[in-house]
C-alpha positions in Angstrom: -12.3 97.2 3.1 -8.9 95.7 2.9 -9.0 94.7 6.5 -12.5 93.3 6.2 -11.3 91.0 3.3 -8.4 89.9 5.4 -10.5 89.2 8.5 -12.9 87.1 6.3 -10.0 85.0 5.0 -8.7 84.5 8.5 -12.2 83.5 9.7 -12.5 80.9 7.0 -9.1 79.5 7.9 -10.0 79.1 11.6 -13.3 77.3 10.7 -11.4 74.9 8.4 -8.9 74.2 11.1 -11.7 73.4 13.6 -13.3 71.1 11.1 -10.1 69.3 10.6 -9.8 68.9 14.4 -13.5 67.7 14.8 -13.3 65.2 11.9 -11.3 62.2 12.8 -8.8 60.9 10.1 -10.0 57.9 8.1 -7.8 54.8 9.1 -5.7 53.4 6.4 -6.5 49.8 5.5 -4.0 47.4 7.1 -4.4 44.0 5.3 -3.0 41.1 7.4 -3.2 37.3 7.0 -2.0 34.5 9.3 -1.6 30.7 8.4 -1.4 27.7 10.6 0.8 25.7 10.4 3.5 27.5 8.7 5.0 24.3 7.2 3.9 21.0 6.1 3.7 18.3 3.4 1.7 18.0 0.1 -1.9 17.5 1.0 -1.8 19.0 4.4 -4.8 21.2 5.4 -3.7 24.8 6.1 -5.9 27.3 8.1 -5.9 30.8 7.0 -7.3 34.0 8.5 -7.4 37.6 7.5 -8.4 41.0 8.9 -8.2 44.6 7.9 -10.0 44.1 4.6 -12.7 46.2 3.1 -16.0 44.8 4.4 -18.8 43.6 2.3 -22.0 45.4 2.4 -25.7 44.9 1.6 -25.1 46.1 -2.0 -21.6 44.9 -2.6 -20.1 41.5 -1.7 -16.4 41.5 -1.5 -14.3 38.2 -1.4 -10.7 37.2 -1.4 -8.8 34.9 -3.8 -6.0 32.9 -2.3 -3.0 31.8 -4.4 -0.1 29.4 -3.7 3.0 30.1 -5.7 6.7 29.1 -5.9 7.6 32.7 -6.9 8.6 35.5 -4.3 6.7 38.8 -4.8 5.9 42.0 -2.9 2.6 43.9 -2.0 3.1 46.0 -5.2 3.0 43.0 -7.5 0.2 41.6 -9.6 -0.8 38.0 -10.2 -0.2 37.0 -13.9 2.0 40.1 -14.5 4.6 39.5 -11.8 3.6 36.2 -10.3 3.3 33.7 -13.3 3.2 30.2 -11.8 0.6 29.5 -9.1 -2.5 27.4 -8.0 -5.7 29.0 -6.9 -6.4 27.2 -3.6 -9.4 29.1 -2.3 -11.7 32.0 -2.2 -13.9 33.4 0.7 -16.4 36.1 1.4 -15.2 39.1 3.5 -17.3 39.9 6.6 -20.0 42.4 6.3 -20.2 45.9 7.8 -21.8 46.0 11.3 -20.9 42.2 11.8 -18.6 40.9 14.5 -16.4 39.6 11.8 -16.3 42.9 9.8 -13.5 43.0 7.3 -12.3 39.5 8.2 -12.4 36.1 6.6 -11.2 32.5 7.6 -10.9 29.3 5.4 -8.8 26.3 4.8 -6.9 24.9 1.8 -4.8 21.8 1.1 -1.2 22.1 -0.1 -1.2 21.3 -3.7 1.1 18.8 -5.4 1.2 20.8 -8.8 0.8 24.5 -9.6 -1.5 24.3 -12.7 -3.3 27.7 -12.9 -0.3 29.9 -14.2 1.6 29.9 -17.3 3.3 26.6 -16.6 2.6 23.3 -14.6 5.1 23.3 -11.8 5.6 20.3 -9.3 5.6 21.3 -5.7 8.7 20.1 -3.9 10.3 20.7 -0.6 11.4 24.5 -0.1 9.8 27.9 0.5 6.4 28.8 -1.1 4.2 32.0 -0.9 0.6 32.6 -0.2 -0.9 35.6 -1.9 -4.3 37.1 -1.2 -6.1 39.5 -3.5 -9.5 41.1 -3.3 -12.5 41.1 -5.8 -15.1 43.8 -5.4 -17.2 43.4 -8.5 -17.5 41.2 -11.7 -15.3 43.7 -13.5 -12.5 43.7 -10.9 -10.0 41.1 -11.9 -8.6 40.8 -8.4 -5.0 40.4 -9.4 -3.4 43.0 -7.1 -1.7 41.4 -4.0 -3.1 42.7 -0.8 -1.4 40.4 1.7 1.2 37.6 1.6 2.8 34.9 3.9 5.5 32.4 3.5 4.9 28.6 3.7 7.5 25.9 4.0 7.0 22.6 2.1 8.6 19.8 3.7 9.6 16.6 2.1 7.0 13.7 2.2 6.9 10.8 4.7 9.0 7.8 4.5 9.2 4.6 6.4 11.6 1.7 6.2 11.2 -2.0 7.1 13.5 -3.3 8.6 15.5 -0.4 10.0 18.4 -2.6 11.2 20.1 -5.8 10.2 23.3 -7.2 8.5 24.8 -6.4 5.1 22.6 -7.7 2.2 19.3 -7.0 4.1 16.3 -6.6 1.8 14.7 -3.3 2.9 11.3 -2.0 2.0 10.8 1.7 1.6 7.4 3.2 1.6 6.8 6.9 0.8 3.8 9.2 0.7 2.8 12.9 0.5 5.2 13.7 -2.5 4.6 15.2 -5.9 2.8 13.2 -8.6 4.9 11.1 -11.1 8.4 12.2 -9.6 11.5 10.1 -10.2 13.1 8.4 -7.2 16.7 8.0 -6.3 18.0 6.3 -3.2 21.5 6.7 -1.7 23.2 4.9 1.1 25.9 7.2 2.7 25.8 9.2 -0.5 26.3 6.4 -2.9 23.4 5.6 -5.4 21.7 2.2 -5.0 19.8 0.1 -7.5 16.0 0.2 -6.8 13.6 -2.6 -7.2 9.8 -1.9 -7.3 8.7 1.7 -7.9 11.2 4.1 -9.5 8.7 7.0 -9.5 5.8 8.2 -7.5 2.2 7.3 -8.4 -0.4 10.0 -9.1 -1.2 10.3 -5.4 2.7 11.0 -4.6 3.1 7.4 -3.1 5.6 4.7 -3.9 6.9 1.3 -2.6 10.6 0.5 -3.3 13.1 -2.0 -2.3 16.9 -1.9 -1.8 19.7 -4.2 -0.6 21.9 -2.9 2.0 25.6 -2.7 0.6 28.8 -3.8 2.2 29.4 -1.2 5.2 30.7 -0.9 8.7 28.6 -1.5 12.0 26.4 1.3 13.2 24.0 4.0 11.8 24.0 5.0 8.3 22.0 7.5 6.3 19.6 6.3 3.5 18.6 9.3 1.4 15.5 9.2 -0.5 15.4 11.8 -3.3 12.0 12.3 -4.9 12.1 15.1 -7.5 14.1 17.8 -5.7 12.8 16.7 -2.3 15.1 14.8 0.1 14.3 12.7 3.1 16.8 10.9 5.3 16.3 7.9 7.4 18.7 5.8 9.4 19.6 2.1 9.0 21.7 0.3 11.6 24.0 -2.2 10.3 24.7 -5.2 12.4 27.7 -7.6 12.4 27.3 -10.9 10.8 29.5 -13.9 9.7 28.9 -16.7 7.2 31.0 -19.9 7.5 31.7 -22.3 4.6 31.3 -25.1 5.0 28.9 -25.5 8.0 29.4 -29.3 8.3 32.5 -31.4 8.5 35.1 -33.5 10.3 38.0 -32.6 12.5 40.7 -30.8 10.3 38.1 -29.4 7.8 39.2 -26.0 6.4 36.5 -23.5 7.2 36.2 -19.9 5.8 34.7 -17.3 8.0 33.5 -14.2 6.1 32.3 -11.2 8.2 30.5 -8.0 7.4 29.3 -5.1 9.4 32.2 -4.9 11.8 34.4 -1.8 12.9 34.6 1.2 10.6 38.4 1.5 10.5 40.8 -1.4 9.9 41.0 -3.1 13.1 41.8 -6.6 14.3 38.9 -9.0 14.6 39.3 -12.3 16.7 37.6 -15.5 15.7 36.8 -18.1 18.3 35.9 -21.8 17.8 34.2 -23.2 20.9 35.7 -20.3 23.0 39.2 -21.1 21.8 40.7 -18.2 20.1 42.1 -18.6 16.6 44.8 -16.3 15.0 43.4 -12.7 14.7 42.9 -11.0 11.2 42.3 -7.4 10.1 39.2 -6.2 8.6 39.0 -3.7 5.6 37.8 0.0 5.8 34.2 -1.3 5.2 34.1 -3.6 8.2 34.5 -6.9 6.3 37.0 -9.6 6.6 37.7 -13.2 5.5 39.9 -15.8 7.2 40.5 -19.5 7.2 41.2 -22.1 9.9 41.1 -25.9 10.4 38.6 -27.5 12.8 40.6 -28.6 15.9 41.3 -32.2 16.6 40.1 -34.1 19.6 36.6 -32.9 19.8 33.5 -35.0 19.9 30.7 -34.8 17.4 28.2 -32.0 17.9 27.4 -28.4 17.2 30.0 -25.7 18.0 29.8 -21.9 18.1 32.1 -19.8 15.9 32.2 -16.3 17.2 34.0 -13.2 15.7 34.6 -10.1 17.8 36.5 -6.8 17.0 38.2 -4.4 19.2 35.0 -2.2 19.2 33.0 -5.2 20.8 31.1 -5.9 17.5 30.2 -9.6 17.6 28.6 -12.1 15.5 28.1 -16.0 15.9 27.5 -18.9 13.6 27.4 -22.7 14.2 29.4 -25.5 12.8 28.4 -29.2 13.0 31.3 -31.5 13.6 30.1 -34.8 12.1 32.8 -37.4 13.2 34.9 -37.3 16.3 38.5 -37.4 16.1 39.8 -41.0 15.9 43.2 -42.5 16.5 45.3 -43.9 13.6 42.9 -46.4 11.9 43.6 -50.2 12.3 43.6 -52.5 9.3 39.9 -53.3 9.9 38.3 -50.2 11.7 35.1 -50.5 13.4 32.2 -48.2 12.1 32.3 -44.9 13.6 29.1 -43.8 15.4 27.7 -40.4 14.8 25.7 -38.4 12.3 26.5 -38.7 8.6 28.0 -35.8 6.8 25.5 -33.3 5.6 25.5 -31.8 2.1 27.8 -29.0 1.5 25.8 -25.8 2.0 25.2 -23.2 -0.6 27.4 -20.1 -0.4 24.5 -18.0 -1.3 22.1 -16.0 1.0 18.6 -14.9 0.7 16.4 -12.4 2.4 12.7 -11.9 2.1 10.5 -8.9 2.7 6.8 -8.9 2.3 4.0 -6.5 2.5 1.7 -8.9 4.0 0.8 -12.6 4.3 -2.2 -12.5 1.9 -2.7 -13.7 -1.6 -1.6 -10.7 -3.8 0.8 -9.4 -1.2 4.1 -8.1 -2.6 7.1 -10.4 -1.9 10.7 -9.0 -2.2 13.5 -11.5 -2.5 17.1 -10.3 -2.2 20.1 -12.6 -2.7 23.9 -12.7 -2.6 26.6 -15.1 -3.6 25.1 -16.1 -7.0 27.0 -16.3 -10.3 27.8 -12.7 -11.3 26.0 -11.6 -14.4 23.8 -14.6 -14.5 20.0 -15.0 -14.4 18.1 -16.4 -11.4 14.7 -18.1 -11.6 12.4 -17.9 -8.8 9.7 -20.7 -8.2 6.8 -20.5 -5.8 6.3 -24.1 -5.0 6.4 -25.4 -8.6 5.2 -22.2 -10.2 7.5 -19.9 -12.0 7.0 -16.4 -10.6 9.9 -14.3 -11.6 13.5 -13.9 -13.1 16.1 -11.5 -12.2 19.6 -10.5 -13.4 22.4 -10.9 -11.0 25.0 -8.1 -10.8 28.7 -8.2 -11.2 28.8 -8.4 -7.3 26.7 -11.6 -7.2 23.6 -9.6 -5.8 20.1 -9.5 -7.1 16.7 -8.4 -6.0 13.1 -8.9 -7.5 9.5 -8.4 -6.3 6.4 -10.5 -7.3 3.0 -11.0 -6.0 1.9 -14.1 -3.9 -0.1 -16.3 -6.4 -3.3 -18.0 -5.4 -2.3 -20.8 -3.1 -3.4 -22.7 -0.1 -3.0 -21.3 3.4 0.3 -22.4 5.2 3.9 -22.6 4.3 5.2 -22.4 0.6 8.7 -22.7 -0.5 10.3 -20.1 -2.8 13.3 -21.6 -4.7 16.0 -19.3 -6.3 18.5 -20.9 -8.7 21.0 -19.6 -11.1 21.5 -23.2 -12.5 24.4 -24.1 -10.3 23.6 -22.5 -6.9 20.2 -23.0 -5.4 18.7 -21.6 -2.2 15.1 -21.5 -0.5 13.1 -19.3 1.8 9.5 -19.8 3.1 6.5 -17.7 2.7 3.5 -18.3 5.0 0.1 -17.6 3.6 -2.5 -16.5 6.2 -5.2 -18.8 7.4 -8.0 -16.5 8.4 -11.3 -17.6 7.1 -13.6 -15.0 5.2 -16.9 -13.9 6.7 -20.1 -16.0 6.3 -22.1 -14.7 3.4 -25.6 -13.6 4.7 -28.4 -15.2 2.5 -31.0 -13.0 1.0 -33.3 -15.0 -1.4 -35.3 -17.3 -1.5 -37.1 -16.6 1.7 -37.4 -19.3 4.2 -40.3 -21.9 3.5 -41.6 -20.3 0.3 -42.5 -22.2 -2.9 -40.2 -21.0 -5.6 -41.1 -21.0 -9.2 -39.1 -20.7 -12.4 -36.6 -19.2 -12.6 -35.3 -20.4 -9.2 -33.0 -17.6 -8.2 -30.5 -17.6 -5.1 -29.0 -14.2 -3.8 -26.7 -13.4 -0.9 -24.5 -10.6 0.3 -21.2 -10.2 -1.1 -18.2 -10.7 1.3 -14.6 -9.4 1.0 -11.3 -10.8 2.2 -7.7 -9.6 2.0 -6.9 -12.8 0.0 -9.0 -12.0 -3.0 -10.9 -13.0 -4.9 -13.6 -14.6 -2.9 -15.8 -17.4 -4.5 -18.8 -19.2 -3.1 -20.1 -22.8 -2.7 -23.9 -23.4 -3.0 -25.4 -26.6 -1.8 -29.1 -28.0 -2.1 -30.0 -31.1 -0.2 -33.1 -33.2 0.5 -32.2 -33.3 4.2 -31.2 -30.7 6.6 -28.2 -32.5 7.7 -26.5 -32.1 4.3 -25.1 -35.7 4.5 -23.1 -36.7 1.4 -26.1 -38.8 0.2 -28.6 -36.1 0.7 -26.9 -33.4 -1.5 -28.7 -33.1 -4.9 -26.9 -30.1 -6.3 -23.5 -28.5 -5.5 -22.1 -25.4 -7.3 -18.4 -24.5 -6.5 -16.4 -21.6 -7.6 -19.3 -19.1 -8.0 -17.8 -15.7 -8.6 -20.9 -13.7 -8.3 -23.0 -13.5 -5.2 -26.1 -15.0 -6.9 -27.0 -18.0 -8.9 -30.0 -19.0 -11.1 -30.8 -22.7 -11.7 -30.7 -24.0 -15.3 -33.8 -25.7 -16.7 -32.1 -29.0 -16.2 -31.4 -28.3 -12.6 -35.0 -27.2 -11.9 -36.4 -30.4 -13.5 -34.2 -32.5 -11.2 -35.8 -30.8 -8.1 -39.4 -30.8 -9.2 -42.1 -33.5 -8.3 -41.1 -33.5 -4.6 -43.7 -32.7 -1.8 -41.2 -32.2 1.0 -38.9 -29.2 1.3 -35.4 -28.9 0.0 -32.6 -27.2 1.9 -29.8 -24.9 0.8 -26.8 -23.3 2.4 -23.6 -21.3 1.4 -20.1 -20.7 2.4 -17.3 -18.4 1.2 -13.8 -19.4 0.0 -11.0 -17.0 -0.4 -7.9 -17.3 -2.7 -5.9 -18.9 0.0 -8.6 -21.6 0.2 -9.8 -20.6 3.6 -13.4 -21.5 3.9 -16.0 -19.6 6.0 -18.5 -21.6 8.2 -21.7 -22.7 6.4 -24.8 -20.5 6.7 -27.8 -22.0 8.3 -30.1 -24.2 6.3 -32.8 -22.5 4.3 -36.1 -24.3 3.5 -37.7 -24.0 0.1 -40.3 -25.8 -2.0 -39.6 -26.1 -5.7 -42.6 -25.9 -8.0 -42.9 -27.4 -11.6 -41.5 -25.0 -14.2 -45.0 -24.7 -15.8 -47.2 -25.6 -12.8 -50.8 -24.2 -13.8 -53.2 -23.1 -10.9 -56.6 -24.9 -10.8 -58.6 -21.8 -10.9 -56.8 -20.6 -14.1 -57.5 -24.1 -15.6 -61.2 -23.9 -14.8 -61.4 -20.4 -16.2 -59.9 -21.4 -19.5 -62.2 -24.4 -19.7 -65.4 -22.2 -19.0 -64.2 -19.7 -21.6 -63.7 -22.4 -24.1 -67.2 -24.0 -23.5 -68.8 -20.5 -24.0 -66.9 -20.1 -27.3 -67.9 -23.6 -28.6 -71.6 -22.9 -27.7 -71.5 -19.6 -29.5 -69.8 -21.1 -32.7 -72.5 -23.8 -32.6 -75.2 -21.3 -32.3 -73.9 -19.2 -35.2 -73.6 -22.2 -37.5 -77.0 -23.4 -36.7 -78.6 -20.0 -37.6 -76.6 -19.9 -41.0 -77.9 -23.6 -41.8 -81.5 -22.5 -40.9 -81.2 -19.5 -43.2 -80.1 -21.4 -46.2 -82.8 -24.1 -45.8 
């Protein structure tokens, strides 16, 4: 009996062992996700795929939730408990059983600018971020346990500068995009902070437009660092050598000051030449600047002469000096008049740079200046219009921006003055005409009744706003004598004649003709439309059939009243 029981137990063990061999082991779920690309800027579209998840079925739909966070976690962590700051960037259904995509998903999401779905609102800046995927199996499943994760690198937004090379005091426009919303902006040149004109923080779309003036610095490439929030972007600006001479006009013997910037990095000698004749060398400072004086040589004829500066690193710059009067021998008691040009006015020691976003009305114009009275206020005029004021720094520099006001196409003078020094630059307004406005109503050859209504398609132009001119004439050649009505400065793409205007056009059997043109804020005019033909009826023109109908109804009423009165009279008598 004892052996029989032992044999029974042994037999059961053998059967269970065979069953374990026959039944394959259930594979463990291996959640996996991939993202493409693995780095990008705010707003970039990211493609994400996943596999190894529990598939949906006909009775249970399973989906993934996708989170974007600045907090590093593990596959044992939970959203909200361990990962507190995040943005929900997507959800997607997991592939069904028996489908080719069983247990898989794919979708896209955009890199957010702010994490808003967790405990705190956190701006997204450059650095490492984490993508977490959780699963939801039912309405009661919170889907907060992390099943898969991946790293994503947010790189700083995009920046462009214009120009990217030039002399010291160049006015540079800096445009940025794909940064965080409402973030502070700082700009450094070789690590030193610069004053900013224009935007000092990004807008709601993470974009900005700022301006800087290139400070005193040596020739070559320099780093401009744009710091937006905690993101940094570097661009290069190439400083070019430049000289300014004062005065620019004079006679032989005139003392001339040559000021140079953007020369060699280390203190080195710089040589100045007047008409290819070397003048005594001088030494520049550590920022590549120098200043020296010399007297215009004797014995030269009137004309324009080059002044050139060159350092030992072969950095060069050239300016021109106009010699007004040739060298003369000792004057006699009664000297003869000396031929030649008259001395010009002493030039201003100031310099201006202009940078503009375009040449249309409303374009942003940036003006940078140097050499003005330190700590003074400069006034800017656009032609005769006051458009801006700016404070001059202790170094004599200023910068300011304003929008081009409505003005006629062509050249306009921008005048900058601190009350003592005055300088000017030109701004050229575009001369491209707006499109011709297509007419809509009234139709060709119709007889129009009160109210007389004209309608046409609205047109747009970069020099906004666009207005319209409407003309009505009694001849299709629209000669000055034939024009009976002209409306200018119409802001809407429609017009209804007043009663007085209608009365002036009635009582004519022949047609009238009408046409349109568009005018932009730069006073560029489109071509005229073709002539539309219309007939204008009287404001209260009554059809003959209606008049006859009313007369007939009136006669019947009069007959009826007469008949009724006759019957009453007969009754009383």
